[in-house]
C-alpha positions as CSV (number, residue, x, y, z in Angstrom):
1,X,19.1,-6.6,10.4
2,X,15.9,-8.4,9.4
3,X,14.1,-6.8,6.5
4,X,11.8,-8.8,4.2
5,X,9.2,-7.0,2.2
6,X,7.5,-7.2,-1.1
7,X,7.6,-4.8,-4.1
8,X,4.7,-2.4,-3.6
9,X,3.3,0.8,-5.0
10,X,0.6,3.1,-3.7
11,X,-1.7,4.8,-6.1
12,X,-3.6,8.1,-6.1
13,X,-5.7,8.9,-9.2
14,X,-3.2,7.9,-11.9
15,X,-0.2,5.7,-11.6
16,X,1.5,2.6,-13.1
17,X,3.5,-0.5,-12.1
18,X,5.7,-2.4,-14.4
19,X,6.5,-6.0,-13.5
20,X,8.8,-8.5,-15.2
21,X,6.7,-11.5,-16.1
22,X,8.3,-14.3,-18.1
23,X,10.8,-11.7,-19.4
24,X,8.0,-9.4,-20.6
25,X,6.9,-6.3,-18.7
26,X,3.3,-5.8,-17.7
27,X,1.9,-2.3,-17.1
28,X,-0.8,-2.1,-14.4
29,X,-2.5,1.2,-14.6
30,X,-5.0,2.6,-12.1
31,X,-6.6,5.2,-14.1
32,X,-9.7,6.9,-15.4
33,X,-13.2,5.4,-15.9
34,X,-13.6,2.5,-18.3
35,X,-14.6,4.6,-21.2
36,X,-11.1,6.1,-21.5
37,X,-9.1,4.6,-24.5
38,X,-6.0,2.7,-23.7
39,X,-3.8,5.1,-25.5
40,X,-5.1,8.0,-23.3
41,X,-4.4,5.9,-20.2
42,X,-0.8,5.3,-21.3
43,X,-0.1,8.9,-22.3
44,X,-1.6,10.2,-19.0
45,X,0.5,8.1,-16.7
46,X,3.0,10.1,-14.5
47,X,6.3,8.6,-13.3
48,X,5.8,6.2,-10.5
49,X,7.6,8.3,-7.9
50,X,5.4,11.3,-8.6
51,X,2.1,9.6,-7.7
52,X,0.4,11.2,-4.7
53,X,-2.7,10.3,-2.8
54,X,-5.7,12.5,-3.1
55,X,-8.3,12.8,-0.4
56,X,-11.3,10.7,-1.3
57,X,-14.5,12.4,-2.3
58,X,-17.8,10.6,-2.8
59,X,-18.4,12.7,-5.9
60,X,-15.3,11.2,-7.7
61,X,-16.0,8.8,-10.5
62,X,-15.3,5.2,-9.9
63,X,-11.9,3.9,-11.1
64,X,-10.9,0.5,-12.4
65,X,-7.7,-1.5,-12.3
66,X,-6.4,-1.5,-15.9
67,X,-3.8,-4.0,-17.1
68,X,-2.0,-3.8,-20.4
69,X,0.0,-6.9,-21.4
70,X,2.6,-6.8,-24.2
71,X,2.6,-9.2,-27.2
72,X,5.7,-10.6,-28.8
73,X,6.5,-7.3,-30.5
74,X,6.3,-5.5,-27.1
75,X,3.3,-3.5,-28.1
76,X,0.5,-3.6,-25.6
77,X,-2.6,-5.8,-26.0
78,X,-6.1,-4.5,-25.2
79,X,-6.8,-3.3,-21.6
80,X,-8.1,-5.9,-19.1
81,X,-10.3,-4.5,-16.4
82,X,-10.6,-5.8,-12.9
83,X,-13.2,-4.4,-10.5
84,X,-13.9,-5.4,-6.9
85,X,-16.4,-2.6,-6.1
86,X,-14.4,0.2,-4.6
87,X,-14.1,3.8,-5.6
88,X,-10.5,3.4,-6.9
89,X,-7.5,1.3,-6.2
90,X,-5.0,2.7,-3.7
91,X,-2.3,0.1,-3.2
92,X,-0.7,-3.0,-4.7
93,X,1.5,-5.5,-2.9
94,X,3.5,-7.9,-5.1
95,X,4.9,-11.4,-4.1
96,X,4.7,-15.0,-5.1
97,X,1.7,-16.3,-3.1
98,X,1.1,-19.8,-4.7
99,X,4.8,-20.9,-5.0
100,X,5.1,-21.0,-8.8
101,X,7.8,-18.4,-9.0
102,X,5.6,-15.8,-10.6
103,X,4.7,-12.5,-8.8
104,X,1.1,-12.3,-7.7
105,X,-0.8,-9.1,-6.7
106,X,-2.8,-8.1,-3.6
107,X,-4.9,-5.0,-4.3
108,X,-6.8,-2.6,-2.0
109,X,-9.7,-0.3,-2.7
110,X,-10.3,2.9,-0.8
111,X,-13.5,4.0,1.0
112,X,-15.6,2.0,3.5
113,X,-18.0,0.7,0.7
114,X,-19.9,-2.5,1.4
115,X,-18.8,-4.0,-1.9
116,X,-15.2,-2.9,-1.8
117,X,-12.8,-5.5,-0.7
118,X,-9.1,-6.6,-0.7
119,X,-8.5,-9.2,-3.3
120,X,-5.8,-11.1,-5.1
121,X,-4.7,-11.4,-8.8
122,X,-2.9,-14.7,-9.4
123,X,-0.3,-14.6,-12.2
124,X,-1.1,-17.0,-15.0
125,X,2.5,-16.9,-16.3
126,X,1.6,-15.4,-19.7
127,X,1.1,-11.8,-18.6
128,X,-2.5,-12.4,-17.7
129,X,-4.0,-12.6,-14.2
130,X,-7.0,-14.4,-12.6
131,X,-9.0,-12.8,-9.8
132,X,-8.9,-14.9,-6.6
133,X,-11.3,-14.0,-3.8
134,X,-10.6,-17.3,-1.9
135,X,-7.3,-16.4,-0.3
136,X,-8.5,-14.1,2.4
137,X,-11.7,-13.1,4.1
138,X,-14.0,-10.3,2.7
139,X,-12.1,-7.3,4.0
140,X,-13.3,-3.8,3.1
141,X,-11.9,-0.3,4.0
142,X,-8.2,-1.1,3.5
143,X,-6.1,1.6,2.0
144,X,-2.6,0.2,2.1
145,X,-1.2,-3.3,1.7
146,X,2.3,-4.8,2.2
147,X,3.5,-8.4,1.9
148,X,6.3,-9.0,4.4
149,X,7.9,-12.2,5.7
150,X,7.6,-11.3,9.4
151,X,8.1,-14.8,10.6
152,X,11.3,-15.7,8.6
153,X,9.6,-18.7,7.0
154,X,9.7,-17.5,3.4
155,X,6.0,-17.0,3.4
156,X,4.8,-13.4,3.1
157,X,2.3,-12.1,5.7
158,X,-0.3,-9.5,4.7
159,X,-0.2,-6.1,6.4
160,X,-3.2,-3.8,5.9
161,X,-3.7,-0.2,6.7
162,X,-7.3,1.2,7.1
163,X,-8.8,4.6,6.2
164,X,-8.7,5.4,9.8
165,X,-9.1,3.9,13.3
166,X,-12.6,2.6,14.3
167,X,-14.6,5.2,16.3
168,X,-18.1,5.8,17.6
169,X,-19.2,7.0,14.1
170,X,-17.3,4.4,12.2
171,X,-17.2,1.2,14.3
172,X,-16.6,-1.1,11.4
173,X,-13.5,0.6,10.0
174,X,-10.5,-1.7,9.5
175,X,-7.7,-1.0,12.1
176,X,-4.1,-1.3,11.0
177,X,-2.9,-4.9,11.4
178,X,-1.9,-8.1,9.6
179,X,-2.8,-11.6,8.6
180,X,-0.2,-14.3,9.0
181,X,0.4,-16.5,6.0
182,X,-0.9,-20.0,6.6
183,X,2.0,-21.4,4.6
184,X,0.0,-21.9,1.5
185,X,-0.3,-18.3,0.4
186,X,-3.7,-17.9,2.1
187,X,-4.9,-15.8,5.0
188,X,-8.2,-17.5,5.8
189,X,-7.2,-19.7,8.8
190,X,-5.3,-17.1,10.7
191,X,-7.0,-14.3,12.7
192,X,-6.5,-10.6,11.9
193,X,-4.1,-9.2,14.4
194,X,-5.0,-5.5,14.9
195,X,-2.4,-2.9,16.0
196,X,-3.3,-0.5,18.8
197,X,-3.3,3.2,17.7
198,X,-2.2,5.4,20.6
199,X,-3.0,9.1,20.5
200,X,-0.2,11.5,19.5
201,X,1.4,14.1,21.8
202,X,-1.5,16.5,21.5
203,X,-4.2,13.8,21.5
204,X,-4.4,13.4,17.7
205,X,-5.6,10.1,16.5
206,X,-3.6,9.2,13.5
207,X,-5.5,7.1,11.0
208,X,-4.5,6.4,7.4
209,X,-1.5,4.1,7.1
210,X,0.8,5.2,4.2
211,X,3.6,2.6,4.5
212,X,4.9,-0.3,6.5
213,X,8.4,-1.6,7.0
214,X,9.7,-4.5,9.1
215,X,13.0,-4.3,11.0
216,X,14.3,-6.6,13.8
217,X,11.0,-7.7,15.0
218,X,9.3,-4.3,14.7
219,X,6.7,-3.1,12.2
220,X,6.9,0.6,11.5
221,X,3.7,2.2,10.4
222,X,3.7,5.7,8.8
223,X,0.3,7.4,9.5
224,X,-1.4,10.8,8.9
225,X,-4.3,12.5,10.6
226,X,-7.6,12.8,8.6
227,X,-6.6,16.1,7.1
228,X,-3.1,15.1,6.0
229,X,-1.6,17.9,8.2
230,X,0.2,15.8,10.9
231,X,2.4,12.7,10.6
232,X,3.5,10.0,12.9
233,X,5.4,6.7,12.7
234,X,4.3,4.1,15.2
235,X,6.7,1.3,16.1
236,X,4.9,-2.0,16.8
237,X,6.7,-4.9,18.6
238,X,5.2,-8.0,17.0
239,X,6.1,-10.3,19.9
240,X,3.7,-8.4,22.3
241,X,2.0,-5.8,20.1
242,X,3.3,-2.9,22.3
243,X,3.4,0.4,20.4
244,X,5.7,3.4,20.8
245,X,6.1,6.5,18.6
246,X,9.3,6.6,16.6
247,X,8.6,10.0,14.9
248,X,5.9,12.7,15.0
249,X,5.6,16.0,13.2
250,X,2.7,18.5,13.9
251,X,1.6,20.8,11.2
252,X,3.0,21.3,7.7
253,X,6.7,21.9,7.0
254,X,7.6,25.3,5.8
255,X,7.0,24.5,2.1
256,X,3.5,23.2,2.8
257,X,3.9,19.4,2.8
258,X,2.6,17.6,5.9
259,X,3.6,13.9,5.3
260,X,5.9,11.6,3.3
261,X,4.7,8.5,1.5
262,X,7.5,6.0,1.8
263,X,9.9,4.6,4.4
264,X,13.2,2.7,4.1
265,X,16.0,1.8,6.6
266,X,19.4,3.5,6.1
267,X,22.8,3.4,7.7
268,X,23.4,4.4,11.3
269,X,20.3,2.7,12.6
270,X,18.0,5.3,11.1
271,X,14.8,5.3,8.9
272,X,14.2,7.7,6.1
273,X,10.7,8.8,5.0
274,X,10.4,10.5,1.6
275,X,7.9,11.1,-1.2
276,X,10.4,11.4,-4.1
277,X,13.8,10.4,-5.4
278,X,15.8,8.6,-2.7
279,X,19.0,10.2,-4.0
280,X,18.0,13.8,-3.2
281,X,19.4,15.4,0.0
282,X,17.0,15.1,2.9
283,X,15.4,18.4,3.9
284,X,11.9,18.3,5.4
285,X,11.5,22.1,5.1
286,X,11.7,21.8,1.3
287,X,9.6,18.6,1.4
288,X,12.5,16.3,0.6
289,X,12.1,13.8,3.5
290,X,13.1,13.2,7.1
291,X,15.3,10.8,9.0
292,X,14.7,9.5,12.5
293,X,16.2,6.8,14.7
294,X,14.9,3.2,14.5
């Protein structure tokens, strides 16, 4: 089984990611507006596996990436803000892009805003990061990011999920797809490969990509409809970009949930999709996840 992927977390309004950087953890918080004190940000952070996406509203205040780096006593230094122009950050993919053995970050911002774009934070090795806009084209409208070695070269390709498929009213929306790594941790000299987005069984056009996994030459893309009421997992064969539907569920489950945030392969040639602890028994009717064949 081929499965190469980066560490990645999706973010709604509040969440955090702790990385091991030179034996020191770094807390990356996607939180409230810049006027919020660091202590309040830390005390407000929920557990990582409880973070949920919230539908985006133009009236919501703009969020900033907030990074807190520990000093030698393991107390956190002042917050460092990064801002690429979006409403709030929704996804972080983590991998070593420049070959120095330290984990770098790729971030996405939600909404189709002109100044919002996908960008990179390069790890300086001391818990600090440097913004790098030179590693990929100016891409806006991406909601999800995943770094996966789809070619088996040791270089991670960048998969991106948009807010929804392009349509007559939104022709510039970013379709789900990926950039191949050029071998130097950059994505400038390789064209964006878009995945087709076939309609569901009732004609539904699934849009927002929640998660990607790569197995045996196939990319699995978990998607929801614009109202988060229906869910499908599309199976993309990278060799010819043909797409089939691996799983689809129409309407909410009995306890009201309509989608699950994560996917991972499991025994018996199956894939599990969940939104919470992977150790709980699967039961979609109580919103504890589903299992389907690869």
